[in-house]
C-alpha positions in Angstrom: 229.3 -74.8 208.9 232.0 -77.4 208.1 234.7 -75.2 209.7 232.7 -74.9 212.9 232.1 -78.7 213.1 235.8 -79.4 212.5 236.7 -76.8 215.3 234.3 -78.5 217.7 235.9 -81.8 216.9 239.3 -80.7 217.7 238.3 -79.5 221.2 237.5 -81.5 224.2 234.1 -81.8 225.8 232.9 -78.5 227.2 231.9 -80.2 230.6 235.5 -81.4 231.0 237.2 -78.1 230.0 234.9 -76.0 232.0 234.4 -77.6 235.4 232.8 -74.5 237.0 230.2 -74.3 234.2 229.5 -78.1 234.7 229.0 -77.6 238.3 226.7 -74.6 237.7 224.8 -76.7 235.0 224.4 -79.7 237.3 223.2 -77.5 240.2 220.5 -75.8 237.9 219.3 -79.2 236.7 219.1 -80.5 240.2 217.0 -77.5 241.3 214.7 -78.0 238.4 214.3 -81.8 239.3 213.6 -80.7 242.8 210.9 -78.4 241.6 209.5 -81.2 239.7 209.4 -83.4 243.0 207.6 -80.5 244.9 205.1 -80.3 242.0 203.8 -83.8 243.0 201.8 -86.1 240.8 203.2 -87.6 237.5 205.8 -84.9 237.2 207.3 -85.8 240.6 207.5 -89.4 239.5 209.7 -88.5 236.4 212.1 -86.3 238.5 214.5 -89.0 239.6 215.3 -89.8 236.0 216.3 -86.2 235.5 218.8 -86.5 238.3 220.8 -88.7 236.1 221.9 -85.8 234.0 223.8 -83.9 236.7 225.2 -87.1 238.0 226.6 -88.0 234.6 228.1 -84.5 234.2 229.8 -84.4 237.6 231.1 -88.1 237.1 232.4 -87.3 233.7 234.1 -84.1 234.8 235.4 -85.0 238.3 235.5 -88.7 238.2 234.4 -91.0 241.1 234.3 -88.2 243.7 232.1 -86.2 241.5 229.9 -88.9 240.6 229.4 -90.1 244.2 228.8 -86.5 245.4 226.2 -85.9 242.7 224.5 -89.3 243.5 224.5 -88.5 247.2 222.9 -85.1 246.6 220.3 -86.4 244.3 219.6 -89.5 246.6 219.3 -87.1 249.5 216.7 -84.9 247.7 214.7 -88.0 246.5 214.7 -89.4 250.0 213.5 -86.1 251.4 210.7 -86.0 249.0 209.8 -89.6 249.7 209.6 -88.9 253.4 206.9 -86.3 252.8 204.6 -88.7 251.1 201.6 -89.5 253.1 201.1 -93.1 251.7 204.7 -93.9 252.3 207.0 -96.0 250.1 207.8 -99.8 249.9 211.5 -100.9 250.2 211.3 -101.9 246.6 210.2 -98.4 245.7 213.2 -97.0 247.7 215.6 -99.3 245.8 214.1 -98.5 242.5 214.6 -94.8 242.9 217.9 -94.6 244.8 220.0 -97.4 243.7 220.2 -96.4 240.0 221.5 -93.0 240.9 224.2 -94.5 243.2 225.2 -97.0 240.5 225.4 -94.3 237.9 227.7 -92.1 239.9 229.9 -95.0 241.1 230.2 -96.8 237.7 230.7 -93.8 235.5 232.9 -92.0 237.9 235.2 -95.0 238.3 235.2 -95.6 234.6 236.3 -92.0 233.9 239.2 -92.3 236.4 240.4 -95.4 234.8 240.2 -93.8 231.4 242.3 -90.8 232.6 244.8 -92.9 234.1 245.0 -95.1 231.0 245.3 -92.0 228.8 248.1 -90.6 231.1 250.0 -93.9 230.8 249.6 -93.8 227.0 251.0 -90.3 226.8 254.0 -91.2 229.0 254.8 -94.3 226.9 254.5 -92.2 223.7 256.9 -89.5 225.3 259.3 -92.2 226.3 259.4 -93.8 222.9 259.8 -90.5 221.3 262.7 -89.7 223.6 264.3 -93.1 222.8 264.2 -92.4 219.2 265.6 -88.9 219.5 268.4 -90.4 221.8 269.3 -92.9 219.3 269.3 -90.3 216.4 271.6 -88.1 218.5 273.9 -91.0 219.4 274.1 -92.1 215.7 274.7 -88.6 214.5 277.6 -87.9 217.0 279.2 -91.3 216.6 279.2 -91.3 212.8 280.3 -87.7 212.5 283.2 -88.1 215.0 284.3 -91.2 213.2 284.3 -89.3 210.0 286.3 -86.6 211.7 288.8 -89.0 213.1 289.4 -90.6 209.6 290.0 -87.1 208.2 292.4 -86.1 210.8 294.2 -89.5 210.5 294.4 -88.7 206.8 296.1 -85.4 207.6 293.0 -83.6 206.2 292.7 -81.0 209.1 290.2 -78.7 207.4 287.9 -81.5 206.6 288.1 -82.9 210.2 287.4 -79.5 211.7 284.6 -78.9 209.3 282.9 -82.3 210.3 283.4 -81.4 214.0 281.7 -78.0 213.6 278.9 -79.5 211.7 278.5 -82.3 214.5 278.3 -79.6 217.2 275.6 -77.7 215.3 273.4 -80.8 214.7 274.0 -82.0 218.3 272.9 -78.7 219.7 269.9 -78.7 217.5 268.8 -82.2 218.5 269.4 -81.4 222.3 267.5 -78.3 222.0 264.5 -80.3 220.4 264.7 -82.8 223.3 264.6 -79.9 225.9 261.6 -78.2 224.2 259.8 -81.5 223.9 260.2 -82.1 227.6 258.9 -78.7 228.4 255.8 -78.7 226.2 254.7 -82.3 227.1 250.9 -82.4 226.2 249.5 -83.9 229.4 245.8 -82.6 229.3 244.6 -84.6 232.4 247.9 -84.8 234.4 250.5 -82.7 236.1 252.9 -80.6 233.9 256.5 -81.3 234.0 257.4 -77.8 235.0 255.5 -78.3 238.3 257.1 -81.7 239.1 260.0 -81.6 241.6 263.4 -82.4 240.0 264.9 -85.8 241.0 
Protein backbone atom coordinates (compact mmCIF):
# COMPACT_ATOMS: atom_id res chain seq x y z
CA UNK A 1 0.00 0.00 0.00
CA UNK A 2 2.73 2.61 0.76
CA UNK A 3 4.26 1.87 -2.66
CA UNK A 4 0.93 2.47 -4.39
CA UNK A 5 0.37 5.73 -2.51
CA UNK A 6 3.88 6.92 -3.35
CA UNK A 7 3.31 6.08 -7.02
CA UNK A 8 0.06 8.03 -7.08
CA UNK A 9 1.74 11.04 -5.46
CA UNK A 10 4.39 11.01 -8.17
CA UNK A 11 1.86 11.28 -11.00
CA UNK A 12 -0.37 14.12 -12.09
CA UNK A 13 -4.16 14.21 -11.64
CA UNK A 14 -5.91 11.66 -13.84
CA UNK A 15 -8.35 14.25 -15.16
CA UNK A 16 -5.43 16.34 -16.46
CA UNK A 17 -3.42 13.48 -17.95
CA UNK A 18 -6.47 11.82 -19.59
CA UNK A 19 -8.60 14.52 -21.22
CA UNK A 20 -10.75 12.03 -23.14
CA UNK A 21 -11.64 10.16 -19.97
CA UNK A 22 -12.39 13.50 -18.31
CA UNK A 23 -14.75 14.48 -21.12
CA UNK A 24 -16.50 11.11 -20.96
CA UNK A 25 -16.87 11.32 -17.19
CA UNK A 26 -18.22 14.87 -17.37
CA UNK A 27 -20.74 13.83 -20.02
CA UNK A 28 -21.87 10.86 -17.93
CA UNK A 29 -22.38 13.03 -14.85
CA UNK A 30 -24.33 15.55 -16.94
CA UNK A 31 -26.59 12.79 -18.21
CA UNK A 32 -27.18 11.59 -14.67
CA UNK A 33 -27.98 15.13 -13.51
CA UNK A 34 -30.35 15.54 -16.47
CA UNK A 35 -32.12 12.35 -15.44
CA UNK A 36 -32.51 13.83 -11.97
CA UNK A 37 -34.07 16.93 -13.50
CA UNK A 38 -36.53 14.84 -15.46
CA UNK A 39 -37.43 12.87 -12.35
CA UNK A 40 -38.87 16.02 -10.80
CA UNK A 41 -39.58 16.72 -7.15
CA UNK A 42 -36.80 17.07 -4.60
CA UNK A 43 -34.48 15.07 -6.86
CA UNK A 44 -34.72 17.72 -9.57
CA UNK A 45 -33.98 20.47 -7.06
CA UNK A 46 -30.65 18.85 -6.16
CA UNK A 47 -29.59 18.32 -9.78
CA UNK A 48 -28.07 21.81 -10.39
CA UNK A 49 -25.61 21.15 -7.58
CA UNK A 50 -24.48 17.95 -9.29
CA UNK A 51 -23.63 19.91 -12.44
CA UNK A 52 -20.77 21.53 -10.52
CA UNK A 53 -18.73 18.33 -10.79
CA UNK A 54 -18.48 18.14 -14.61
CA UNK A 55 -17.90 21.89 -14.80
CA UNK A 56 -15.02 21.60 -12.32
CA UNK A 57 -13.52 18.64 -14.21
CA UNK A 58 -13.65 20.45 -17.56
CA UNK A 59 -12.30 23.70 -16.12
CA UNK A 60 -9.42 21.95 -14.37
CA UNK A 61 -8.48 19.98 -17.48
CA UNK A 62 -9.10 22.46 -20.31
CA UNK A 63 -8.92 25.80 -18.53
CA UNK A 64 -11.25 28.72 -19.16
CA UNK A 65 -12.66 27.35 -22.43
CA UNK A 66 -13.53 24.03 -20.83
CA UNK A 67 -15.06 25.70 -17.79
CA UNK A 68 -17.24 28.01 -19.86
CA UNK A 69 -18.28 25.19 -22.19
CA UNK A 70 -19.30 23.02 -19.24
CA UNK A 71 -21.12 25.89 -17.56
CA UNK A 72 -22.95 26.73 -20.79
CA UNK A 73 -24.06 23.12 -21.26
CA UNK A 74 -25.18 22.79 -17.66
CA UNK A 75 -26.92 26.14 -17.75
CA UNK A 76 -28.72 25.19 -20.94
CA UNK A 77 -29.99 21.94 -19.44
CA UNK A 78 -31.17 23.67 -16.28
CA UNK A 79 -32.86 26.38 -18.35
CA UNK A 80 -34.63 23.82 -20.52
CA UNK A 81 -35.85 22.04 -17.39
CA UNK A 82 -37.03 25.28 -15.79
CA UNK A 83 -39.02 26.23 -18.90
CA UNK A 84 -41.01 23.02 -18.59
CA UNK A 85 -42.22 23.89 -15.10
CA UNK A 86 -45.88 24.82 -15.05
CA UNK A 87 -45.49 27.10 -12.05
CA UNK A 88 -42.69 29.11 -13.65
CA UNK A 89 -39.61 30.46 -11.90
CA UNK A 90 -38.87 33.87 -10.44
CA UNK A 91 -35.81 35.90 -11.59
CA UNK A 92 -34.18 35.18 -8.26
CA UNK A 93 -34.69 31.48 -8.85
CA UNK A 94 -33.00 31.76 -12.26
CA UNK A 95 -30.03 33.58 -10.78
CA UNK A 96 -29.70 31.15 -7.90
CA UNK A 97 -29.49 28.19 -10.28
CA UNK A 98 -27.54 29.54 -13.27
CA UNK A 99 -25.12 32.11 -11.83
CA UNK A 100 -23.14 29.69 -9.58
CA UNK A 101 -22.57 27.35 -12.53
CA UNK A 102 -21.29 30.16 -14.75
CA UNK A 103 -19.10 31.62 -12.00
CA UNK A 104 -17.60 28.22 -11.24
CA UNK A 105 -16.63 27.62 -14.85
CA UNK A 106 -15.31 31.16 -15.28
CA UNK A 107 -13.30 31.49 -12.06
CA UNK A 108 -11.90 27.97 -11.89
CA UNK A 109 -11.05 27.86 -15.60
CA UNK A 110 -9.28 31.23 -15.44
CA UNK A 111 -7.40 30.16 -12.31
CA UNK A 112 -6.17 26.98 -14.02
CA UNK A 113 -4.99 28.93 -17.08
CA UNK A 114 -3.10 31.34 -14.84
CA UNK A 115 -1.59 28.44 -12.91
CA UNK A 116 -0.39 26.77 -16.10
CA UNK A 117 1.16 30.00 -17.37
CA UNK A 118 2.91 30.54 -14.03
CA UNK A 119 4.23 26.97 -14.04
CA UNK A 120 5.52 27.33 -17.61
CA UNK A 121 7.26 30.57 -16.64
CA UNK A 122 8.82 28.92 -13.59
CA UNK A 123 10.15 26.06 -15.70
CA UNK A 124 11.61 28.47 -18.27
CA UNK A 125 13.34 30.46 -15.52
CA UNK A 126 14.75 27.33 -13.92
CA UNK A 127 15.96 26.14 -17.33
CA UNK A 128 17.62 29.50 -18.01
CA UNK A 129 19.32 29.43 -14.60
CA UNK A 130 20.56 25.90 -15.18
CA UNK A 131 21.94 26.83 -18.59
CA UNK A 132 23.67 29.86 -17.09
CA UNK A 133 25.36 27.74 -14.42
CA UNK A 134 26.51 25.20 -16.98
CA UNK A 135 27.76 27.95 -19.31
CA UNK A 136 29.77 29.47 -16.46
CA UNK A 137 31.17 26.05 -15.59
CA UNK A 138 32.09 25.44 -19.25
CA UNK A 139 33.76 28.83 -19.53
CA UNK A 140 35.73 28.37 -16.30
CA UNK A 141 36.86 24.90 -17.35
CA UNK A 142 38.10 26.04 -20.75
CA UNK A 143 39.76 29.25 -19.55
CA UNK A 144 41.54 27.67 -16.60
CA UNK A 145 42.67 24.62 -18.57
CA UNK A 146 43.95 26.64 -21.51
CA UNK A 147 45.77 28.96 -19.14
CA UNK A 148 47.46 25.96 -17.55
CA UNK A 149 48.32 24.61 -21.00
CA UNK A 150 49.77 27.99 -22.01
CA UNK A 151 51.98 28.07 -18.91
CA UNK A 152 53.17 24.53 -19.59
CA UNK A 153 54.03 25.37 -23.20
CA UNK A 154 55.79 28.57 -22.16
CA UNK A 155 57.82 26.43 -19.78
CA UNK A 156 58.83 24.19 -22.70
CA UNK A 157 56.81 21.28 -21.26
CA UNK A 158 55.18 20.22 -24.52
CA UNK A 159 53.87 16.87 -23.26
CA UNK A 160 52.13 18.43 -20.26
CA UNK A 161 50.63 21.20 -22.40
CA UNK A 162 49.23 18.74 -24.94
CA UNK A 163 47.87 16.55 -22.15
CA UNK A 164 46.05 19.51 -20.65
CA UNK A 165 44.61 20.46 -24.06
CA UNK A 166 43.40 16.88 -24.64
CA UNK A 167 41.75 16.77 -21.20
CA UNK A 168 40.15 20.16 -21.87
CA UNK A 169 38.66 18.91 -25.15
CA UNK A 170 37.20 15.87 -23.40
CA UNK A 171 35.66 17.89 -20.58
CA UNK A 172 34.33 20.54 -22.97
CA UNK A 173 32.76 17.90 -25.19
CA UNK A 174 31.09 16.30 -22.17
CA UNK A 175 29.71 19.61 -20.89
CA UNK A 176 28.42 20.64 -24.32
CA UNK A 177 26.78 17.23 -24.77
CA UNK A 178 25.05 17.66 -21.40
CA UNK A 179 23.77 21.09 -22.51
CA UNK A 180 22.40 19.65 -25.74
CA UNK A 181 20.69 16.74 -24.00
CA UNK A 182 19.21 19.08 -21.40
CA UNK A 183 17.73 21.26 -24.14
CA UNK A 184 16.14 18.28 -25.90
CA UNK A 185 14.67 16.74 -22.72
CA UNK A 186 13.19 19.92 -21.28
CA UNK A 187 10.30 18.81 -18.95
CA UNK A 188 7.46 21.11 -20.10
CA UNK A 189 4.39 19.11 -19.02
CA UNK A 190 1.84 21.88 -19.95
CA UNK A 191 3.70 23.61 -22.79
CA UNK A 192 5.20 23.05 -26.21
CA UNK A 193 8.25 20.83 -26.53
CA UNK A 194 11.50 22.32 -27.77
CA UNK A 195 11.69 19.89 -30.67
CA UNK A 196 8.46 21.23 -32.15
CA UNK A 197 9.47 24.88 -31.92
CA UNK A 198 10.82 26.57 -35.04
CA UNK A 199 14.47 27.45 -34.93
CA UNK A 200 15.23 31.19 -34.71
